N, C-alpha and C positions, 0 to 999 in steps of 0.2 A: 818387127816379125820378118822372117825369110817367106819368100812364097814361090810356088811354081806357078807355071801356065798350063791351062788346059782349056781347049776349044776356043782360045782367045781370051780367056778369062785368068785372073789371079786368083789363087788357092792359097791363103795363108796358113801357116803351121808353126807350132814351137817344139823345140827339142830339149829334152832334159835327161840326165843320167847315163849310164854306160852299161853295154851288154849287148845282148840280141836286141834286135830292132822289134819293137812293139807299136803299130800305129792304132791310134784311138780315134774313134769317129762318134760325135756325140748324137743327140737325138732333135728333134725340132724344138726350135725356140731354145738351144743351147750352143754354145761356142766352145771351142777346143778346151779354153779356162775352165769350164765347169768340171772337167776330170780333176783338175787340182782343187778347186772349191769344194768338192765333196770328198776330198782325201785319197783319191786314186793314185795321184801322180806320185805323192810322197812315198807310197808304199812301192810302186811298180818301178820307180826311177833307181832303187837300191840293186835291182836285178836286171832291168832293161834299160835300152836307149829308147825313151818314150817319145814319141812324136803325136802331137794332139793336133788335129785338123779344125780350122774354122770351116764349116760346110759352105759350099757356095749358096750366096745368098744372106749369110750371117758374120757377124764380126768384121774381121778385117778382109775377108774375101770379097770378090766382086759380087754385085747382086743384079743379076740381068732381070728383067720383066716378063720372060717369055716362058710358058711351060716346058717347051721343048729342051730348053737348056738344063732343066732337072731331070730329064728321062733318066731311068736306071742306068743304061750305059754310060751316058755323060757322068753320073755320080760315080760310077767304077773309074772312069777314065781319070776324074779330078784327083782320086786315090793315087792311081798309077803314076799320075803326073808328080806328085810329092815323092813318091819312092824314086822315081827318076833322077829328080832334082837332089835328093842325097846320094844318088849313084848306087842304090840298092837295088838287087835283083829280086828278093824275096823279103818277107816279114811276116810277121804274127798280126793278125789283125782282130780289132774288137770293136765292136758297135753296139749301142743301146738304142733301142727304139728305131727312128728313122735313120739311125746309125747302124743297127742291125740290118736294117733294110739294105743299107749300102754295102755291108760286108757280104750280105746274101748275095748281091749283085756280082761282087769280085768272084764268089765261087761260080757263078755262071758264066762272066765272060773273061777272067782272067786267073783260073784257079791255079796256073802254073807260078804266080807271084806270091801265093799264100803258103806260109809256113804251117800255121795253126789258125783256127778259127773260134772267136768267141762271140757269140750273138744273143743279145738280150732282148727281150719282151717285144717281139714281132711275130705275126702269125704269118708264117711262110707259105701256109695255101692262099688264104682270101685277102691277106695284107690288112689294110685299114677299115676294110668293109666290114669285118667282123665286129670291130671296137664300135663302129657307127651303129650298127643294129643293137649293140648292147646298151649304148647310150640313149637311143630313142626309146627301146623299152623300159628302161631304167626311169627316165624323167616323164614316160608318157608323153611323148611329142609325136607330132605328125611326121609320116614318112617323107614328106617332102621339107622339112626342117633341114637348113643349110648347115651340115656339120661344121663348116669351117667356123662359124660363130660360137658354136661349142668347144671347139678347140681353142679359140683366143680365149674365152672365158676362164678355162682352165689354166692358161698360160698366165694371165694376169692375176691370177689368184695366188702365184708364187712372184714373190719380189724379184729373185734372181732372172727367171724367164720373162717376167715383164720388162725389165730392163733390156734385156736382148731384143724384145720386140720393139721397144721405143726407138732403139737404135737403128733399128732394121728399115728398109725399104718395105712400104705396105705391099706395092705391087710386086716385089719380089716373094715376099711371105706367100703372098697369094698363088703365085706362079709355082713355087715350090709343092705347095699344098695339092694344087690341080695335079701335079705332076705324080707325087708319091702316094696319092689317094687311089690311083688307078693300078698300082703294082701289085701283082698278086702271081700265084703259080709258080714261086722259087723253090718249093719243095722237090720238085723233081731234080733238080741240079745238084741239091744238097744231098738227096738219097743215093745218087749216081757218084757223088764224090768220095774219093780215098782220103780226102784231108781230114786230120784231127779236128774233131769238132765238139764244142761244148756250147750248148743253149741252156738259157735260164729265165725265169721268169717266177712272178710272185703270184701267189695263190688266189689273190684277189684281183689279179689283171684278167679280163676277157681272154686274153692271148696265152693264159698258161697251158690249158689242155691242148689247142692247136699245136704248142711248140712241144710239149711233151710227146705228143704222138708223132711229130715228125722227127725228134730225137729217136724214138723208138723205131721208125722205120729206115733211119739214115745209121742206125747203130752208133750215134752219136752220145755223149755224155749229157745228162740233163741235171740241172741244179735248180730244186724248188725253193722258193723263198716264202716260209710259212706267214700267212696273214698281210703280205705285201701286195698293195696295190700297184699302179704302174708308177706313180711317183716314189713310193717307198722302195721299189725295186732298184731306182737311180740312186737313192738318197742313202739306203742303207749300204754303204760302201764296204764296212769292215766284214759283214756277213758275205757280200758277194765275193770280195777278196780272197775270204778264206777258203771258198769253193774253187775260185778260178787260178789261184796261184800255184796249187799242185799241177794242175793241168798245163799252164804254161812252163812249168819247170821240168816236165816229163822227158822231154830230150836230152836235159843235161843230168839226169840221175843214172 
């Protein structure tokens, strides 16, 4: 795999297809290959040069064990390093879950490098905290429950995510979580941004309403996936692509 360097770390990525550049960033416990595994790349490569990134700490990218390495600005810089390695000034960017957090970080820190923005399943206002509250209420767990343990349980319930976890450094996974679980307040940059933006989320995901409200305030498009929880919002690629492809193609119509 080719790789870029950001803040002294290797960031691995794969390139497929031809056309306008589209950078894809997966969620926690996923690598760039997940976009192909779930059917996204096969379709997107027909109209775009698809660049799928292995996030820092996962896949073939380096895996530092300090939370500071995963701060949101550092996440954004890792994406910019990939664009620089490709010699690209700008690209359309698309992320899901933690990938959406990273994309929203680009809107905050480097909007001039973004052509279009697609972000799925992340609360721009409260970040991971709103999902934690939801899970604790749902399972009637005490407030001092370690959310990271719950997150790992969900990851290990899925064979693909479990394989990513098994291949990763436990210290890097924990550091990654410690960083992204603190990120919030990204709605202000999005509301102020003139970038064409599409947000999407499943109706059974606790982040559906925060995303829809942020899209309303930002004047962004919003795609609602009926009956989909967080995992289904990623797995139901055909439904997602049906809503996202016209948005990506708007500049060429």
